[in-house]
C-alpha positions as CSV (number, residue, x, y, z in Angstrom):
1,M,12.4,9.0,-28.9
2,N,15.8,8.1,-28.7
3,I,16.4,6.2,-26.1
4,S,19.9,8.3,-25.3
5,F,16.9,10.7,-23.7
6,D,14.4,8.6,-22.5
7,V,14.2,9.5,-18.8
8,A,13.2,6.3,-17.7
9,Y,15.7,5.0,-19.4
10,L,18.7,7.0,-17.6
11,R,16.7,6.2,-14.5
12,I,17.0,2.7,-14.8
13,K,20.3,2.6,-15.9
14,R,21.3,4.5,-12.9
15,A,19.1,2.3,-10.6
16,I,20.8,-1.0,-11.9
17,G,23.9,-0.1,-10.9
18,G,23.7,0.9,-7.6
19,E,24.3,-1.3,-4.4
20,E,20.6,-1.9,-3.7
21,E,19.1,-5.2,-3.7
22,C,16.5,-4.3,-5.7
23,F,16.6,-1.2,-8.5
24,L,13.2,-1.0,-8.6
25,C,12.7,-0.6,-4.9
26,R,15.6,2.3,-5.0
27,L,13.2,4.0,-8.2
28,E,10.0,3.4,-5.9
29,E,11.9,5.4,-2.8
30,E,13.2,7.9,-4.4
31,N,10.0,8.8,-6.1
32,E,8.2,8.1,-2.7
33,N,10.3,10.7,-0.8
34,K,10.0,13.1,-4.0
35,Y,6.2,12.6,-4.1
36,V,6.1,13.4,0.4
37,N,8.3,16.0,-0.3
38,D,6.5,18.2,-2.9
39,Y,3.4,17.4,-1.2
40,L,4.3,18.5,1.9
41,S,6.3,21.8,0.2
42,E,3.7,22.7,-2.6
43,L,0.2,20.6,-2.2
44,V,-0.4,20.4,0.9
45,M,-2.1,24.1,0.9
46,D,-3.8,23.3,-2.7
47,S,-7.5,22.9,-2.0
48,A,-7.9,20.7,-4.7
49,A,-5.3,18.3,-3.6
50,R,-6.6,18.5,0.0
51,Q,-10.0,17.4,-1.4
52,K,-8.8,14.4,-3.1
53,I,-7.1,13.4,0.4
54,I,-10.2,14.0,2.4
55,E,-12.1,11.9,0.2
56,S,-9.6,9.1,0.4
57,K,-10.2,9.9,4.6
58,G,-6.4,10.6,4.3
59,F,-3.2,8.3,3.6
60,C,-2.8,4.7,4.3
61,N,-0.7,4.1,7.4
62,Y,2.6,3.6,6.5
63,H,2.4,6.8,4.1
64,F,0.4,9.2,7.1
65,Y,3.4,8.5,9.1
66,K,6.0,9.0,6.6
67,L,4.3,12.3,6.0
68,L,4.2,13.0,9.5
69,T,7.7,12.2,10.1
70,A,8.9,14.6,7.3
71,A,6.8,17.1,9.0
72,S,8.2,17.0,11.9
73,K,11.6,17.4,11.5
74,P,12.8,20.6,13.4
75,A,13.7,22.6,10.7
76,S,10.2,21.9,8.9
77,S,7.0,24.1,9.2
78,D,5.0,21.6,7.5
79,G,3.0,20.8,10.7
80,H,0.8,23.6,9.9
81,G,-0.4,21.8,6.2
82,I,-0.8,18.1,8.4
83,A,-3.0,19.8,10.9
84,L,-5.1,21.5,8.2
85,I,-5.8,18.2,6.1
86,N,-6.6,16.2,9.6
87,K,-9.0,19.0,10.7
88,S,-10.3,18.4,7.1
89,I,-10.6,15.0,7.6
90,I,-12.2,14.8,10.8
91,E,-15.0,17.0,9.8
92,A,-15.8,14.7,6.8
93,L,-15.9,12.0,9.1
94,L,-18.2,13.8,11.5
95,R,-20.3,14.5,8.7
96,D,-20.5,10.7,7.8
97,F,-21.9,10.3,11.2
98,H,-24.4,12.7,11.2
99,K,-25.9,11.2,8.0
100,Q,-26.6,8.0,9.9
101,K,-28.9,8.3,13.2
102,V,-27.9,4.3,13.4
103,L,-24.1,3.5,12.2
104,Q,-24.5,0.9,9.3
105,V,-21.9,-1.8,10.0
106,S,-21.1,-1.8,6.2
107,S,-20.6,1.7,6.0
108,C,-17.7,1.3,8.6
109,D,-15.3,0.2,5.8
110,K,-15.6,3.9,4.1
111,M,-13.7,5.4,6.9
112,L,-10.4,3.9,6.8
113,A,-7.7,5.0,4.6
114,T,-6.4,1.9,2.6
115,E,-3.7,1.0,0.2
116,N,-6.4,1.3,-2.7
117,S,-7.6,4.5,-1.7
118,C,-3.8,5.8,-0.3
119,P,-2.8,8.6,-2.9
120,I,0.6,8.0,-2.7
121,C,0.0,4.3,-3.0
122,V,-1.8,4.9,-6.0
123,Y,1.2,7.4,-7.3
124,I,3.8,4.8,-6.5
125,A,1.9,1.4,-7.8
126,Q,1.3,3.6,-11.2
127,F,4.8,4.6,-11.2
128,S,6.3,1.2,-10.7
129,E,4.0,-0.2,-13.5
130,R,5.4,2.1,-16.0
131,Y,8.8,1.2,-14.9
132,A,8.2,-2.5,-15.0
133,N,7.3,-2.4,-18.1
134,K,10.0,-0.3,-19.5
135,I,12.4,-2.6,-18.0
136,L,10.9,-5.7,-19.9
137,E,10.7,-3.7,-23.0
138,L,14.6,-2.9,-22.6
139,I,15.0,-6.8,-22.0
140,S,13.4,-8.0,-24.8
141,S,14.9,-5.7,-27.4
142,E,17.9,-6.9,-26.6
143,N,19.7,-3.4,-25.6
144,E,22.9,-4.4,-24.7
145,E,23.9,-1.7,-22.5
146,I,20.7,-2.3,-20.2
147,L,21.4,-6.5,-20.6
148,N,25.3,-6.0,-19.7
149,N,24.6,-4.0,-16.6
150,L,21.6,-6.4,-15.4
151,K,23.5,-9.1,-15.5
152,K,26.4,-7.3,-13.2
153,S,23.3,-6.2,-10.9
154,R,21.9,-7.0,-7.2
155,G,18.7,-7.6,-9.2
156,V,15.3,-7.2,-7.6
157,C,13.4,-8.6,-4.4
158,I,11.3,-11.4,-4.6
159,P,8.3,-8.9,-4.6
160,H,9.2,-7.5,-7.8
161,F,10.8,-10.7,-9.5
162,V,7.4,-12.0,-9.1
163,M,5.7,-9.1,-10.4
164,L,8.0,-9.0,-13.6
165,I,7.5,-12.7,-14.3
166,H,3.7,-12.4,-13.9
167,K,3.9,-9.2,-16.5
168,T,5.6,-11.8,-18.7
169,E,2.4,-13.7,-19.5
170,V,0.8,-11.0,-21.1
171,L,3.8,-9.5,-23.4
172,P,2.7,-9.6,-26.9
173,F,6.1,-10.7,-27.7
174,Q,7.9,-14.1,-27.1
175,N,8.6,-14.3,-23.0
176,Q,10.6,-17.2,-22.5
177,K,14.1,-15.4,-23.1
178,I,12.8,-12.6,-20.4
179,I,12.4,-15.0,-18.0
180,N,15.3,-17.3,-18.5
181,M,17.3,-13.8,-17.8
182,L,15.3,-12.7,-15.0
183,I,15.8,-16.1,-13.4
184,E,19.6,-16.0,-14.2
185,V,20.2,-12.6,-12.4
186,E,18.3,-13.1,-9.3
187,E,19.7,-16.9,-9.3
188,K,23.1,-15.1,-9.0
189,N,22.2,-12.6,-6.1
190,L,20.3,-15.2,-4.0
191,C,23.5,-17.4,-4.2
192,R,25.5,-14.5,-3.4
193,L,23.2,-13.4,-0.2
194,H,23.3,-16.9,1.0
195,S,27.0,-17.1,0.8
196,E,27.4,-13.7,2.7
197,L,24.6,-15.3,5.4
198,S,26.7,-17.9,6.1
199,E,29.9,-15.8,6.9
200,Y,27.7,-13.8,8.8
201,I,26.6,-16.4,11.1
202,R,30.1,-18.0,11.1
203,R,31.6,-14.6,12.2
204,Q,29.3,-15.0,15.4
205,S,31.5,-17.5,17.0
206,Y,34.0,-15.8,19.8
207,E,37.1,-16.5,17.7
208,F,36.0,-13.1,15.5
209,S,35.8,-9.5,17.1
210,E,33.3,-6.9,17.0
211,K,35.2,-5.5,14.1
212,D,34.8,-8.8,12.1
213,R,30.9,-9.2,12.5
214,A,30.3,-5.6,12.1
215,A,32.1,-5.4,8.7
216,I,29.6,-8.0,7.7
217,A,26.4,-6.6,9.6
218,S,24.5,-5.2,6.9
219,I,24.1,-8.7,5.0
220,V,20.9,-8.9,7.6
221,T,19.1,-6.1,6.2
222,R,19.8,-6.5,2.9
223,S,19.0,-10.5,2.7
224,V,15.7,-8.7,4.5
225,K,15.0,-6.5,1.9
226,K,15.6,-8.8,-1.1
227,I,13.0,-11.8,0.3
228,S,10.1,-8.8,1.3
229,G,11.1,-5.7,-0.7
230,R,11.3,-2.4,1.2
231,L,9.6,-1.1,4.2
232,G,6.2,0.2,2.7
233,I,6.1,-1.8,-0.5
234,G,2.6,-2.4,0.1
235,K,0.1,-5.1,-1.3
236,R,-0.5,-2.8,-4.5
237,I,2.4,-4.8,-6.0
238,H,0.3,-7.4,-6.3
239,E,-2.5,-5.7,-8.4
240,N,0.5,-4.8,-11.2
241,R,1.5,-8.2,-11.6
242,K,-0.9,-8.7,-14.8
243,R,-1.6,-5.2,-16.0
């Protein structure tokens, strides 16, 4: 496929040019929101999709609340769909109870939805893996447009940086050049954040007005996102490191 018509390429190019502290987090969040909206608007009434949710005992804590928040908006009538899912999950849990006269401790874990079984976590992990591999492919091919944009970008969060570095170990091509590029971009942006945090701390002095402080208030949140990644990034990112 001609790279100019490659959807993944175009999405990566757009995300790299954004203002977020991690362009992979941005891509993940966009796809996560789309999945949630699509699920609530289309899939929630689909019996096959609902059966998959029942088998997984629902979603992980983070994504169940994300679905609930989206379904609880005043303009939404999706609470009906969530009620159907929850009713089915509770029925499945009751069946599990009835199967055992004496509840076995070893079977209790199966009653919990985890990041390993949550359909949204699985979907995002697969998406993240594909896009991480695509980024490494573009860097290794020395795509001039991507390399230039990457050098000017805000890079990725530390969890995604570690994932990308681990992935270079299993690449079929020379990986040191890729590692050097990733480190260069990450180091530049960590220095930028360090400088911004120093300025934020300096402006906490009584000499500065509330307006002065507010002008750089976002640095605290942005530095958390750089260090920890987006809210809900989850543990599955670690499973993607060497895939």
